[in-house]
C-alpha positions in Angstrom: -71.5 -78.9 -68.4 -71.1 -79.8 -72.1 -73.8 -78.0 -74.1 -75.5 -80.5 -76.4 -74.5 -80.6 -80.1 -77.0 -80.4 -82.8 -75.8 -82.9 -85.4 -77.2 -83.2 -88.9 -77.3 -85.9 -91.5 -77.7 -84.6 -95.0 -78.9 -86.6 -98.0 -77.2 -85.0 -101.0 -79.4 -85.3 -104.1 -77.7 -85.1 -107.4 -79.8 -86.9 -110.0 -83.2 -85.4 -110.8 -84.3 -88.4 -112.8 -84.1 -90.4 -109.6 -84.8 -87.9 -106.8 -87.0 -85.1 -108.1 -90.1 -86.4 -106.3 -91.7 -86.3 -102.9 -91.3 -90.0 -102.4 -87.6 -89.6 -102.1 -88.0 -87.0 -99.5 -90.3 -89.2 -97.5 -87.7 -92.0 -97.6 -85.0 -89.6 -96.5 -87.0 -88.6 -93.4 -87.7 -92.3 -92.6 -84.0 -93.0 -92.7 -83.2 -90.3 -90.2 -81.8 -87.5 -92.3 -82.3 -84.0 -91.1 -81.5 -82.2 -94.4 -81.2 -82.7 -98.1 -78.4 -81.4 -100.2 -79.4 -79.9 -103.6 -76.8 -79.9 -106.4 -77.7 -76.8 -108.5 -75.4 -75.9 -111.4 -75.9 -72.3 -112.5 -74.5 -73.0 -115.9 -74.4 -75.8 -118.5 -71.6 -77.9 -117.0 -71.6 -80.8 -119.4 -72.6 -83.3 -116.8 -75.7 -84.7 -118.4 -78.4 -85.7 -116.0 -76.5 -84.3 -113.0 -77.7 -81.4 -110.9 -81.0 -79.6 -110.6 -82.1 -76.6 -112.6 -83.0 -73.5 -110.7 -86.7 -74.3 -111.0 -86.3 -77.9 -109.9 -84.1 -76.8 -107.0 -86.6 -74.3 -105.8 -89.4 -76.8 -106.0 -87.6 -79.6 -104.1 -86.5 -77.1 -101.5 -90.1 -76.2 -101.0 -91.1 -79.8 -100.7 -88.3 -80.3 -98.1 -89.4 -77.3 -96.1 -93.0 -78.5 -95.9 -91.6 -81.7 -94.4 -89.3 -79.9 -91.9 -86.2 -80.9 -93.8 -83.5 -78.3 -94.2 -81.7 -77.7 -97.5 -78.0 -77.3 -98.2 -77.1 -76.0 -101.6 -74.1 -77.5 -103.4 -72.9 -75.3 -106.2 -70.1 -75.1 -108.7 -68.2 -71.9 -109.3 -64.8 -72.3 -110.8 -65.1 -75.9 -111.8 -66.5 -77.7 -114.9 -66.6 -74.5 -117.0 -65.2 -76.0 -120.2 -68.1 -74.9 -122.4 -68.0 -71.3 -121.0 -64.3 -71.1 -121.5 -64.6 -72.4 -125.1 -67.0 -69.6 -125.8 -65.2 -66.8 -123.8 -61.5 -67.8 -123.4 -60.7 -64.7 -121.4 -62.8 -66.1 -118.5 -60.4 -68.9 -117.9 -58.0 -69.3 -115.0 -54.6 -69.2 -116.6 -51.5 -70.9 -115.2 -48.0 -69.4 -115.8 -47.5 -71.6 -118.9 -50.8 -70.4 -120.4 -49.9 -66.8 -119.8 -47.4 -66.7 -122.6 -48.5 -69.6 -124.7 -51.8 -69.4 -126.5 -51.7 -73.1 -127.3 -51.5 -74.0 -123.6 -54.6 -71.9 -123.0 -56.6 -74.5 -124.9 -56.1 -76.8 -121.9 -57.8 -74.4 -119.5 -60.8 -75.9 -117.7 -61.3 -73.8 -114.5 -62.7 -70.3 -114.5 -61.0 -67.3 -112.9 -62.9 -66.7 -109.7 -62.0 -63.0 -109.5 -63.2 -61.4 -112.7 -66.1 -59.0 -112.1 -68.2 -60.6 -114.8 -67.8 -64.0 -113.1 -68.6 -62.7 -109.7 -71.7 -60.8 -110.8 -73.0 -63.7 -112.8 -72.5 -66.0 -109.8 -74.1 -63.5 -107.4 -77.3 -63.3 -109.6 -77.6 -67.0 -109.2 -76.9 -67.0 -105.5 -79.3 -64.2 -104.7 -82.1 -66.5 -106.1 -80.9 -69.6 -104.2 -80.6 -68.1 -100.8 -84.2 -66.9 -100.8 -85.6 -70.4 -101.3 -87.4 -71.8 -98.2 -85.5 -73.7 -95.5 -82.0 -73.1 -96.7 -79.4 -73.9 -94.1 -76.0 -73.9 -95.9 -74.7 -72.7 -99.3 -71.3 -74.2 -100.4 -69.8 -71.7 -102.9 -67.0 -73.7 -104.5 -66.5 -77.3 -105.2 -62.8 -78.4 -104.8 -61.6 -75.1 -106.1 -58.1 -73.8 -105.8 -55.6 -71.6 -107.6 -53.6 -74.2 -109.2 -53.9 -76.8 -112.0 -51.7 -79.8 -112.1 -49.3 -78.1 -109.7 -49.0 -75.0 -111.8 -50.2 -71.8 -110.1 -52.9 -69.4 -111.2 -54.4 -67.1 -112.0 -52.4 -65.2 -114.6 -55.3 -63.9 -116.7 -55.1 -60.3 -117.9 -57.5 -59.2 -115.2 -55.5 -60.7 -112.3 -52.2 -59.5 -113.6 -53.6 -56.0 -113.9 -55.0 -56.1 -110.4 -51.6 -57.2 -109.0 -49.8 -54.4 -110.8 -52.3 -51.8 -109.6 -51.8 -53.0 -106.0 -48.0 -53.4 -106.0 -46.7 -51.6 -109.0 -45.2 -54.8 -110.3 -46.0 -57.4 -112.9 -46.4 -61.0 -111.6 -43.1 -62.9 -111.5 -42.0 -64.7 -114.7 -41.7 -68.1 -113.0 -44.1 -70.2 -110.8 -41.3 -70.4 -108.2 -38.9 -67.6 -107.4 -38.4 -67.5 -103.6 -35.4 -65.2 -103.9 -37.6 -62.6 -105.6 -39.5 -60.3 -103.2 -42.1 -59.9 -105.9 -42.8 -63.6 -105.9 -43.6 -63.4 -102.2 -45.9 -60.4 -102.9 -47.6 -62.5 -105.5 -48.0 -65.5 -103.2 -49.6 -63.3 -100.5 -51.8 -61.6 -103.1 -53.1 -64.9 -104.3 -53.9 -66.4 -100.9 -55.5 -63.2 -99.6 -57.7 -62.9 -102.7 -58.9 -66.5 -102.4 -60.3 -66.0 -99.0 -61.4 -62.5 -99.9 -63.6 -63.3 -102.9 -65.6 -65.9 -100.9 -65.9 -63.6 -97.9 -67.2 -61.0 -100.3 -70.0 -63.4 -101.5 -70.8 -64.2 -97.9 -71.0 -60.5 -96.9 -73.4 -59.6 -99.6 -75.6 -62.7 -99.1 -75.8 -62.3 -95.4 -77.8 -59.1 -96.1 -80.5 -61.2 -97.7 -80.2 -64.4 -95.6 -78.6 -63.7 -92.2 -79.4 -67.1 -90.9 -77.9 -69.1 -93.8 -74.3 -70.5 -93.3 -71.9 -69.8 -96.2 -68.7 -71.7 -97.0 -66.6 -73.8 -99.3 -66.4 -77.5 -100.1 -62.7 -78.1 -100.2 -60.8 -80.8 -102.0 -59.4 -83.8 -100.2 -55.9 -82.4 -101.1 -56.3 -79.3 -99.1 -57.4 -81.1 -95.9 -54.8 -83.8 -96.3 -51.7 -81.6 -96.8 -51.2 -83.1 -100.3 -49.9 -79.8 -101.8 -47.9 -76.9 -100.4 -50.5 -74.2 -99.6 -48.7 -71.5 -101.5 -49.2 -73.5 -104.7 -52.9 -74.0 -104.2 -53.3 -70.4 -103.0 -55.5 -71.2 -100.0 -55.5 -71.8 -96.3 -58.4 -73.6 -94.5 -57.7 -71.6 -91.4 -58.1 -68.3 -93.1 -61.3 -69.5 -94.9 -62.7 -70.7 -91.5 -62.1 -67.3 -90.0 -63.9 -65.6 -92.8 -66.8 -68.0 -93.5 -69.4 -69.9 -91.5 -68.8 -73.5 -92.6 -66.2 -75.5 -94.4 -66.6 -78.9 -96.0 -64.3 -81.5 -97.5 -64.6 -84.9 -99.1 -61.9 -87.3 -97.7 -62.7 -90.3 -100.0 -60.9 -93.3 -98.6 -60.7 -95.2 -101.9 -61.2 -92.7 -104.6 -58.2 -90.7 -103.4 -56.0 -93.4 -102.1 -53.2 -92.3 -104.4 -53.3 -88.7 -103.1 -53.7 -89.4 -99.4 -51.3 -92.1 -98.1 -52.9 -92.9 -94.7 -53.4 -96.7 -94.2 -55.6 -98.6 -93.7 -57.5 -96.8 -96.4 -60.5 -96.0 -94.2 -58.3 -93.8 -92.1 -58.4 -91.2 -94.9 -61.9 -90.2 -93.7 -60.6 -89.8 -90.1 -57.5 -87.8 -91.0 -59.4 -85.5 -93.4 -62.0 -84.8 -90.7 -59.4 -84.2 -88.0 -57.5 -81.7 -90.2 -60.6 -79.7 -91.2 -61.9 -79.6 -87.6 -58.5 -78.3 -86.5 -58.9 -75.3 -88.9 -62.6 -74.6 -88.1 -62.6 -74.9 -84.3 -65.6 -72.6 -83.6 -67.1 -72.8 -87.1 -69.3 -75.5 -88.6 -67.7 -78.6 -90.2 -69.5 -80.6 -93.0 -67.9 -83.8 -94.1 -68.7 -85.5 -97.4 -67.8 -89.2 -96.9 -67.4 -91.4 -100.0 -70.7 -92.9 -100.9 -70.0 -93.8 -104.5 -68.1 -96.6 -106.1 -66.8 -96.0 -109.7 -65.7 -99.3 -110.9 -62.2 -98.4 -112.1 -61.3 -96.2 -109.2 -62.1 -98.0 -106.0 -62.0 -101.2 -104.0 -65.4 -102.8 -103.3 -67.3 -100.9 -100.6 -69.6 -102.4 -98.0 -71.7 -102.0 -94.9 -68.6 -101.2 -93.0 -68.0 -98.1 -95.1 -71.6 -97.0 -94.3 -70.8 -97.4 -90.6 -67.5 -95.5 -91.1 -69.4 -92.6 -92.8 -71.9 -92.4 -90.0 -69.5 -92.5 -87.0 -66.1 -91.1 -87.8 -66.9 -87.5 -88.7 -69.1 -87.0 -85.6 -66.5 -88.6 -83.4 -63.9 -86.1 -84.6 -66.0 -83.0 -84.4 -68.0 -82.6 -87.5 -71.5 -81.0 -87.3 -72.9 -82.5 -90.5 -72.3 -85.6 -92.5 -73.2 -85.6 -96.2 -72.4 -88.8 -98.0 -71.7 -88.2 -101.7 -74.3 -89.0 -102.9 -77.7 -90.3 -101.5 -78.6 -92.0 -104.8 -75.2 -93.5 -105.3 -74.8 -94.8 -101.8 -78.1 -96.7 -102.1 -76.7 -98.9 -104.9 -73.7 -100.1 -102.8 -74.9 -103.3 -101.1 -75.1 -102.7 -97.3 -73.8 -99.1 -97.3 -77.1 -97.4 -96.6 -78.1 -99.9 -94.0 -74.8 -99.5 -92.2 -75.1 -95.7 -92.3 -78.6 -95.8 -91.0 -77.7 -98.2 -88.2 -75.3 -95.6 -86.8 -78.3 -93.5 -85.7 -78.2 -95.5 -82.5 -75.1 -93.7 -81.4 -76.4 -90.2 -82.1 -77.6 -89.6 -78.6 -74.0 -90.0 -77.3 -72.5 -87.9 -80.0 -75.0 -85.1 -79.4 -74.8 -85.2 -75.6 -71.0 -84.9 -75.5 -68.1 -83.7 -77.4 -64.9 -85.2 -78.8 -62.2 -85.7 -76.2 -58.6 -85.1 -77.2 -55.6 -85.7 -74.9 -53.1 -83.7 -76.9 -53.1 -81.2 -79.8 -50.6 -81.0 -82.7 -50.1 -77.6 -84.4 -50.5 -77.7 -88.2 -47.5 -75.4 -89.2 -48.8 -73.9 -92.4 -46.8 -70.8 -92.1 -43.6 -72.8 -91.5 -44.4 -74.9 -94.6 -45.1 -72.0 -96.9 -42.4 -69.7 -95.6 -39.6 -72.2 -94.8 -40.3 -75.3 -96.8 -41.6 -73.8 -100.0 -39.4 -75.8 -102.3 -41.4 -79.1 -101.8 -44.6 -80.6 -100.6 -43.1 -80.9 -97.2 -46.3 -81.2 -95.3 -47.5 -84.1 -97.4 -44.6 -86.2 -96.1 -43.9 -84.7 -92.7 -47.5 -84.2 -91.4 -48.6 -87.6 -92.7 -45.8 -89.2 -90.8 -46.6 -87.3 -87.7 -50.2 -88.4 -87.9 -49.1 -92.0 -88.2 -46.9 -91.6 -85.1 -49.8 -90.1 -83.2 -52.0 -93.1 -84.2 -49.4 -95.4 -82.7 -49.7 -93.8 -79.2 -53.1 -95.2 -78.6 -54.3 -91.8 -77.3 -56.8 -89.3 -78.8 -55.4 -86.2 -80.4 -56.4 -83.3 -82.7 -54.9 -80.8 -85.1 -54.8 -77.0 -84.6 -53.8 -74.7 -87.4 -51.1 -72.1 -86.6 -53.1 -69.3 -88.1 -55.7 -69.7 -85.4 -53.3 -69.2 -82.5 -54.2 -65.5 -82.2 -58.0 -65.8 -82.3 -58.7 -69.3 -80.9 -56.0 -70.4 -78.6 -58.6 -71.3 -76.0 -59.5 -74.3 -78.1 -56.1 -75.9 -77.5 -56.4 -79.1 -75.4 -53.8 -81.0 -73.3 -50.1 -81.1 -74.1 -49.5 -79.1 -77.3 -47.0 -80.4 -80.0 -45.2 -77.8 -82.2 -43.7 -79.9 -85.0 -41.0 -77.9 -86.8 -43.0 -74.8 -86.1 -40.4 -72.1 -86.6 -42.6 -69.4 -88.2 -44.8 -67.6 -85.7 -45.7 -63.9 -85.4 -45.2 -62.0 -82.1 -48.8 -62.4 -81.2 -48.8 -66.1 -82.0 -45.7 -66.6 -79.8 -47.4 -64.8 -77.0 -50.3 -67.2 -77.3 -47.9 -70.1 -77.1 -46.3 -68.6 -74.0 -49.8 -68.4 -72.4 -50.3 -72.1 -73.1 -46.9 -72.9 -71.5 -47.7 -70.8 -68.4 -51.1 -72.5 -68.1 -49.3 -75.7 -67.3 -50.7 -77.8 -70.2 -47.3 -78.8 -71.3 -45.5 -78.1 -74.6 -43.5 -80.4 -76.9 -41.3 -78.8 -79.5 -40.0 -80.9 -82.3 -37.1 -79.8 -84.6 -36.9 -76.2 -85.5 -38.3 -73.6 -83.1 -38.9 -69.9 -83.6 -35.6 -67.9 -83.6 -37.4 -64.5 -83.6 -41.0 -63.4 -84.4 -41.9 -63.4 -88.1 -43.1 -60.1 -89.4 -46.0 -61.6 -91.3 -44.6 -61.0 -94.8 -42.3 -62.8 -97.2 -40.0 -65.7 -96.3 -39.2 -67.0 -92.8 -35.9 -68.9 -93.2 -35.3 -72.1 -91.3 -33.2 -71.4 -88.1 -31.3 -74.7 -88.8 -31.1 -77.1 -91.8 -34.0 -79.6 -91.9 -32.6 -83.1 -92.5 -34.3 -86.3 -93.5 -32.6 -89.6 -92.8 -32.1 -92.0 -89.9 -30.9 -90.4 -86.6 -30.6 -92.5 -83.5 -31.4 -90.8 -80.2 -29.3 -92.3 -77.4 -30.7 -92.0 -73.8 -28.3 -90.3 -71.5 -30.0 -90.8 -68.1 -32.9 -92.6 -66.4 -36.2 -90.7 -66.7 -39.9 -91.6 -66.7 -40.1 -90.8 -70.5 -37.9 -93.9 -71.2 -40.1 -96.3 -69.3 -40.9 -99.2 -71.5 -38.8 -97.8 -74.3 -36.9 -101.0 -75.0 -35.8 -100.6 -78.6 -33.8 -98.1 -80.5 -35.2 -94.6 -80.8 -34.9 -93.7 -84.5 -35.8 -90.3 -85.8 -36.7 -89.7 -89.5 -36.0 -86.0 -89.3 -33.6 -83.8 -87.5 -33.3 -80.0 -87.0 -31.3 -78.6 -84.2 -31.3 -74.9 -83.5 -32.0 -72.8 -80.4 -31.9 -75.9 -78.3 -33.7 -74.8 -75.2 -32.2 -74.8 -71.7 -33.0 -77.8 -69.5 -31.9 -81.3 -68.7 -30.5 -83.2 -71.6 -32.1 -86.7 -71.6 -30.8 -87.9 -75.0 -28.2 -87.2 -77.6 -27.7 -87.6 -81.3 -24.1 -87.9 -82.4 -23.0 -86.5 -79.0 -25.2 -83.4 -79.3 -28.5 -82.7 -77.6 -31.4 -84.6 -79.1 -34.0 -84.5 -76.2 -34.2 -81.8 -73.6 -36.9 -81.3 -70.8 -37.5 -78.5 -68.4 -39.9 -77.5 -65.6 -40.9 -74.0 -64.7 -41.3 -72.7 -61.2 -45.1 -72.5 -61.9 -45.3 -76.2 -62.6 -45.5 -76.1 -66.4 -43.3 -78.6 -68.3 -41.7 -78.3 -71.7 -39.7 -80.7 -73.9 -37.7 -80.5 -77.1 -37.0 -83.4 -79.5 -34.8 -83.1 -82.5 -37.1 -84.7 -85.0 -40.1 -86.9 -85.7 -39.6 -90.6 -84.8 -40.1 -93.5 -87.2 -43.2 -95.5 -86.4 -41.9 -98.3 -88.5 -38.5 -98.9 -90.1 -37.3 -101.3 -92.7 -34.5 -103.5 -91.7 -31.7 -102.8 -94.2 -30.2 -105.8 -96.0 -33.3 -107.9 -95.7 -36.5 -108.4 -97.7 -38.4 -105.2 -98.1 -41.1 -106.3 -95.7 -38.9 -107.0 -92.7 -39.2 -104.5 -89.9 -36.6 -103.1 -87.6 -38.0 -102.8 -84.0 -38.2 -99.1 -83.0 -39.5 -97.3 -79.9 -39.9 -93.7 -81.0 -43.7 -93.8 -80.7 -43.5 -95.2 -77.1 -41.2 -92.2 -76.4 -43.8 -89.7 -77.8 -46.5 -91.4 -75.7 -44.4 -91.1 -72.5 -43.4 -87.5 -73.3 -47.0 -86.4 -73.7 -48.1 -88.1 -70.4 -45.1 -86.6 -68.6 -45.9 -83.1 -69.9 -49.5 -83.3 -69.0 -50.6 -82.2 -65.5 -53.1 -85.1 -65.5 -53.3 -88.5 -67.1 -55.3 -89.1 -70.3 -59.0 -89.7 -69.4 -58.9 -92.8 -71.6 -56.3 -94.7 -73.7 -55.7 -98.1 -75.2 -53.0 -100.3 -73.7 -51.0 -102.1 -74.9 -50.8 -100.2 -78.2 -50.3 -101.1 -80.9 -52.1 -104.2 -79.7 -51.3 -107.8 -80.5 -53.4 -108.7 -83.5 -54.2 -111.8 -85.6 -52.0 -110.7 -88.5 -49.0 -109.7 -86.4 -49.0 -112.8 -84.4 -48.4 -114.8 -87.5 -46.1 -112.3 -89.2 -44.4 -110.4 -86.4 -41.6 -109.3 -88.8 -43.9 -107.7 -91.3 -43.3 -103.9 -91.7 -46.9 -103.6 -93.1 -48.5 -104.7 -89.8 -49.8 -101.4 -88.5 -52.6 -100.5 -86.1 -55.9 -101.2 -87.8 -58.1 -99.5 -85.1 -58.3 -96.1 -83.4 -59.7 -94.8 -80.2 -62.1 -91.8 -80.6 -63.7 -90.8 -77.2 -66.7 -88.7 -76.5 -67.1 -87.1 -73.1 -70.2 -85.7 -71.3 -71.2 -85.0 -67.8 -71.1 -88.3 -65.9 -70.0 -90.5 -68.8 -67.3 -91.3 -71.4 -68.1 -93.1 -74.6 -65.0 -94.8 -76.1 -65.5 -95.4 -79.8 -63.0 -97.9 -81.0 -63.2 -98.1 -84.8 -61.6 -101.0 -86.8 -60.4 -99.6 -90.1 -59.7 -103.2 -91.3 -61.1 -106.6 -90.3 -58.3 -107.8 -88.1 -58.8 -109.2 -84.6 -56.8 -107.7 -81.7 -56.3 -107.8 -78.0 -55.9 -104.8 -75.7 -57.4 -103.0 -72.8 -59.4 -99.8 -72.5 -57.8 -97.8 -69.6 -60.0 -95.1 -68.1 -59.1 -92.6 -65.4 -62.3 -91.6 -63.7 -62.5 -87.9 -62.5 -61.5 -87.4 -58.9 -64.3 -87.8 -56.5 -66.4 -90.0 -58.7 -67.3 -93.7 -58.6 -68.1 -96.1 -61.4 -71.9 -96.9 -61.9 -71.7 -99.1 -65.0 -70.0 -100.0 -68.3 -72.0 -100.9 -71.4 -71.1 -101.7 -75.0 -73.7 -99.9 -77.0 -73.3 -101.3 -80.5 -73.8 -105.0 -79.5 -75.6 -104.2 -76.2 -73.3 -105.9 -73.7 -72.8 -105.2 -70.1 -69.0 -105.0 -69.4 -69.2 -103.8 -65.8 -68.1 -107.1 -64.3 -65.1 -107.4 -66.6 -63.5 -104.2 -65.4 -60.7 -104.0 -62.9 -60.0 -100.9 -60.8 -56.8 -100.1 -59.0 -56.6 -98.0 -55.8 -55.8 -94.9 -57.8 -59.2 -95.2 -59.6 -57.8 -96.4 -62.9 -60.2 -98.8 -64.7 -58.9 -101.5 -67.0 -61.4 -103.1 -69.3 -59.9 -106.1 -71.2 -60.9 -106.4 -74.9 -60.6 -109.4 -77.1 -61.9 -108.1 -80.4 -62.7 -110.4 -83.3 -62.0 -109.5 -86.9 -65.7 -109.4 -87.6 -66.3 -106.5 -85.2 -68.0 -103.6 -86.8 -67.3 -101.0 -84.1 -67.1 -100.8 -80.3 -68.9 -98.0 -78.4 -68.1 -98.5 -74.7 -70.0 -96.3 -72.4 -68.4 -95.8 -69.0 -70.8 -94.0 -66.6 -69.9 -92.6 -63.2 -71.2 -90.2 -60.6 
């Protein structure tokens, strides 16, 4: 039995001139929102007309409570403190360059989050807010981190003094000194303090408001692997362990230059997937883009409202909070599209997201072994693109949660260049392998347990380039793999024992093994290309590659059971690709996002771009069940007669989807 989820839709109010009235709250209720968000700035931020005063916030929370609406409080802490810093420069968060150069300090904009004066001032504000009626969540920090323009902080006098008291050392003289043990002390110090200060706020406020959820609203950068975590000084997994709720704002157009997922609307999906993989058993609140600054976006539409109302819930979010209610209502069609997604809420609440496989987000390996670059921004983005090309559902899982939440791992587990694991984390991996779920290692594997401090050197050099994997023998993993298998990375160390299925330059490149208990494992030297430019031709001409088909086959071979649902063929033939089959820019424009509950599976197929395509939804019914009906919920069509079922019970539902399709929600019921 899947316990029902309680999902919330929050109308974030940000402009008192528009929303400080009961009429707005009545409209919010009529549109199906369960909560309001109240932006309350505890200091003069310089944003004229934005945010409610304490008195206004208290009053609108009271009005909301009288109408059975909850209230989520959206606050600033470090951010937008220019006026404060101008008056009291010592309160600024200093980067390394500001530490020794007074002129550089004039550029400081963020406040140090650790100084006692700042914490007490903020707590005075928060103690008032949490005692308002009907408060559900309080988000402490808005897009905060410990860096500015890729320079690390905080090097204010207070933080430097605290570090010296703890370690006996002054902070290192450079932002980046991986050969200096003190630099690693400083890196750990910064990351531990970031989570610690927010956990401190939570601990104190829980005494006053034990039922309120406390957390952070993180930047798109953090959830989309845009910067190396040591530089930002934070880990979403650690924050999730210490707090009740995390939020992020994966704006698909506003942040297109930061997050390279394409089509653009995928940014919301990947940001949600990443945060959900850190939170697991904690609440997830997603802030979709609901504003359209004229110089920073492409035109938004009804489809973006549908995107905002569906994608976060389909990927595990508990609350959706478009930013903002007032701004989304001036985008033609957006609010109507968002409201229309209410018709799918019963399915989202009755079930839970289904994932066939899980990929580990190797934060420790990035920080401890790839600290010289923003490795994850390239590598993990490419891996997400490969996973999209498999046509099967998947999820992230952050390595720092292996010790406390390994029971949340689903299906075959992928460890992409995950060489840095502690002894307890490696024991958790061993339990997964022994449980028969299947494990796929890519590239570098652990050589020995990491002791939890300092650097964790790569067991073998990590190389980027073009590496061709040559099949050496017939095996089910090569079925349908009819083009070259090109890898874009390669790291070969501790190659596990097993059957060598493929080689790179006459050395092992793909190895598989089976244990006597039935569990299967595989090792692949690197991440495949999902698309490859054909050298010597126009930059848009593709070279056919089959690495994604290999990954799809490997995952199905590793799993003790087939995926409950998948799209096949995938990527599907589409209207653009039929005309331009050579175009390297022809990528999948849709994704399968299933929801499962007792007796039913709801396959959400979301088109991120308006391109027609043809494929089939392939469903494996649970053993001992029979089909009772198939309905498409969005356009209310009965698809039962179109389905074909083979003797093994596999259903195949052909789909010819026009470019005008908003979304497919195919409910397959069985008993």
